[in-house]
C-alpha positions as CSV (number, residue, x, y, z in Angstrom):
1,M,64.0,124.8,57.9
2,T,66.9,126.3,58.3
3,D,70.5,124.3,57.7
4,V,72.6,123.8,61.2
5,T,75.9,123.2,59.7
6,T,76.2,126.8,58.6
7,L,74.9,128.3,62.2
8,K,77.6,129.1,64.5
9,P,78.8,126.8,66.9
10,I,76.9,128.5,69.9
11,D,73.3,129.0,67.7
12,R,74.3,125.1,66.6
13,L,74.3,124.5,70.9
14,D,71.2,126.5,71.3
15,H,69.4,125.0,68.6
16,K,70.0,121.2,69.6
17,N,69.2,122.7,73.0
18,Q,66.5,124.1,72.3
19,R,65.0,120.6,70.2
20,Y,66.4,118.3,73.2
21,S,64.4,120.7,75.8
22,L,61.2,120.4,73.5
23,C,62.0,116.5,73.7
24,R,61.9,116.6,77.4
25,D,59.2,118.6,77.7
26,S,57.0,116.0,75.2
27,L,58.0,113.0,77.6
28,L,57.4,114.9,80.6
29,Q,53.8,115.3,79.7
30,E,53.6,111.8,78.4
31,Y,54.7,110.8,81.6
32,R,52.7,113.3,84.0
33,E,49.5,111.5,82.2
34,M,50.3,107.9,82.4
35,A,51.0,108.9,86.2
36,A,47.2,110.7,86.5
37,Q,46.0,107.5,85.1
38,L,47.6,105.2,87.3
39,E,46.3,107.0,90.2
40,A,42.8,107.1,88.7
41,V,43.6,103.1,88.4
42,K,44.3,102.8,92.0
43,A,41.9,105.1,93.3
44,L,39.3,102.5,91.7
45,F,41.0,99.5,93.0
46,L,43.1,100.7,96.3
47,P,39.2,100.5,98.3
48,A,38.4,96.7,97.4
49,L,42.4,96.1,97.7
50,K,42.1,97.3,101.4
51,A,39.6,95.2,102.1
52,L,40.8,92.2,101.2
53,A,44.1,92.8,103.1
54,A,42.3,93.4,106.2
55,K,39.9,90.0,105.4
56,A,43.3,88.2,104.8
57,G,44.5,89.7,108.0
58,E,41.4,88.3,110.3
59,A,41.7,85.0,108.4
60,R,45.1,84.7,109.2
61,A,45.5,85.6,112.9
62,E,42.0,83.0,113.3
63,L,44.6,80.6,111.7
64,E,47.1,81.1,114.3
65,K,45.0,81.0,117.4
66,E,43.7,77.4,116.2
67,I,47.4,75.9,115.4
68,A,48.2,77.8,119.2
69,A,45.4,75.8,120.7
70,H,46.4,72.2,119.2
71,P,49.9,72.1,118.9
72,E,49.7,68.0,119.3
73,L,48.8,68.5,115.2
74,F,52.2,69.7,114.8
75,V,54.5,66.7,116.8
76,K,55.2,65.4,113.7
77,P,55.4,66.2,111.1
78,R,55.8,69.9,112.1
79,T,54.0,71.1,109.6
80,M,51.0,70.8,106.7
81,Q,49.8,72.0,103.7
82,L,46.6,72.6,102.5
83,H,45.3,75.1,99.6
84,G,48.2,76.1,98.8
85,I,49.5,77.1,102.4
86,K,52.2,75.9,104.3
87,F,51.4,75.9,108.2
88,G,52.0,74.4,111.4
89,Y,55.3,74.9,113.7
90,Q,59.0,76.3,112.8
91,A,61.5,76.3,114.7
92,V,63.5,79.8,115.3
93,A,67.2,80.2,116.0
94,E,68.1,81.0,119.2
95,T,70.0,85.0,119.0
96,V,71.5,86.9,121.4
97,A,71.4,90.8,121.0
98,P,73.9,92.8,122.4
99,G,72.9,95.6,124.6
100,P,74.2,99.2,124.5
101,N,77.3,98.5,127.3
102,T,77.8,95.1,125.7
103,I,81.6,96.1,124.3
104,A,82.6,98.1,127.2
105,L,81.6,95.3,130.0
106,I,83.3,92.4,127.3
107,E,86.6,94.5,127.5
108,K,86.0,95.0,131.7
109,H,85.5,91.1,132.8
110,L,87.0,89.2,130.1
111,P,90.8,88.2,129.1
112,E,92.6,90.0,126.3
113,E,92.2,87.0,123.9
114,Q,88.3,86.5,124.5
115,V,87.9,90.7,123.8
116,E,89.7,90.0,120.6
117,L,87.4,87.5,119.5
118,M,84.6,89.3,120.5
119,I,85.0,93.0,119.6
120,E,85.8,93.4,115.4
121,V,87.4,96.7,114.7
122,K,87.0,98.1,111.3
123,K,90.2,100.6,109.9
124,S,89.8,103.2,107.3
125,V,91.7,105.4,105.8
126,V,90.5,108.9,106.2
127,K,90.4,109.9,102.5
128,S,90.1,113.8,102.8
129,T,93.4,113.7,104.7
130,L,95.6,112.3,101.8
131,K,94.7,115.0,99.5
132,D,97.1,117.3,102.1
133,L,100.2,115.1,101.8
134,S,103.0,115.7,99.7
135,P,103.0,114.0,96.1
136,G,106.2,111.8,97.2
137,D,104.0,110.8,100.2
138,R,101.2,109.6,98.4
139,Q,102.9,107.6,96.3
140,R,105.3,106.1,98.9
141,L,101.9,104.8,100.6
142,G,100.4,104.1,97.2
143,C,97.8,106.6,96.6
144,V,96.7,107.6,93.3
145,L,95.6,111.2,92.6
146,T,92.8,112.0,90.4
147,P,93.1,115.9,89.3
148,R,90.0,118.1,88.9
149,T,88.6,117.9,85.6
150,D,85.6,119.3,83.4
151,R,82.8,117.2,82.0
152,I,79.6,117.7,80.2
153,L,77.0,119.0,82.1
154,I,73.0,118.6,80.7
155,K,70.8,119.4,83.8
156,P,67.6,120.4,83.4
157,T,66.2,123.4,85.7
158,G,62.7,122.2,87.0
159,D,60.2,120.6,89.4
160,A,60.7,117.5,90.9
161,L,59.5,115.1,88.4
162,E,63.5,115.6,86.2
163,A,64.8,112.7,88.7
164,V,61.5,110.3,87.1
165,I,62.1,111.5,83.6
166,D,66.3,111.7,84.1
167,K,65.5,107.5,85.2
168,I,63.5,106.6,82.0
169,L,65.8,108.2,79.5
170,D,69.1,106.3,81.5
171,E,66.9,103.4,81.1
172,A,66.4,103.7,77.4
173,A,69.6,104.5,76.7
174,S,70.9,100.9,78.9
175,D,68.1,99.0,76.7
176,E,69.5,100.6,73.4
177,G,72.9,99.6,74.6
178,Q,72.1,96.2,75.4
179,H,70.2,95.1,72.0
């Protein structure tokens, strides 16, 4: 085995990068195996789950129809609870949905003080314009310019599963940080 400490810096980087790449490849292979097995299990259970969901939907529709046919049973109390299911009537708060021209119509037909209460105006700074200001203007306005810097980049060049692998690695790192 090569003593990494005696290698040139570029060779040490190559060695550590190769090790990292091999570890990621092993992780990706294990993930693909797990995903394949999960898909097989899903395929095994999915037809039964779909059939049961369809039956549950039919049973719910029948229950709704029966509740609607007998509102007198739900005057007081307005709900019942049987077999782990709560059913009956529930008050729904009234809502008003504005139309596509409501803002313009409010501004046209209502007094100014009412318009101010009914229309919310949000202000925000256009951040891209701040960099064009002089340093003195930015300071006067309370802005802080963070200069461009370099950061370490470690990004595999690969397929779409890379994001999943990165997520697994991030979760593992955060789990280690919590212990």
